[in-house]
Phi, psi and omega in degrees: 000126176239147182253138179276055181247134172264136180301337183279349180298142177293131179075012182289148180279137178300124181302337178298318180291325177295313178298320178300317179298317181292318180293318179297321179294321178296318177295319179300314180296318179296317179296323177298314179296320178297321180297316180297314179296318182292322175302313179296317180295319181297315179298319179293318179297316182298317180296317180294319181295319179295329179285323188260314185221095187302330180257025179256051183273359182302318180299318179295321179295321179294320178296319178296321177295320178297318179298316178298319178296318177300319181294320177296318180297317179298317179297316178300317180297319179293323175294320177300316179296317179297319179295319179296323180296314180295312184294323182271356180053046185281346185269036179292133178295137178085353181266141181299319181292320178300317179295320179301311182292320175302319180296318179298324179278353179080020182243018183288136177284141180295000000 
């Protein structure tokens, strides 16, 4: 996604903030996909471990800890994006970049 903004425009959004938003959204989407896959894998591993080795739950615990860490990372990234949005005043009404960031955050008005 590219924005038709020239840095010299009055009131233009710093392209760094736009890139940060795009990167953060990409990481968010990746972490979401990893969470879904890890949930499925964890369930399958737990079932297999209970069938074969009842006290071998260490692998399941490690997978659950990894999932928790991914969720914390995702939350941290979304907070970073929200802070950047506030500091950069990217949500200006009528600006293409503000609309883009609102859309990335899922808060765009229809």
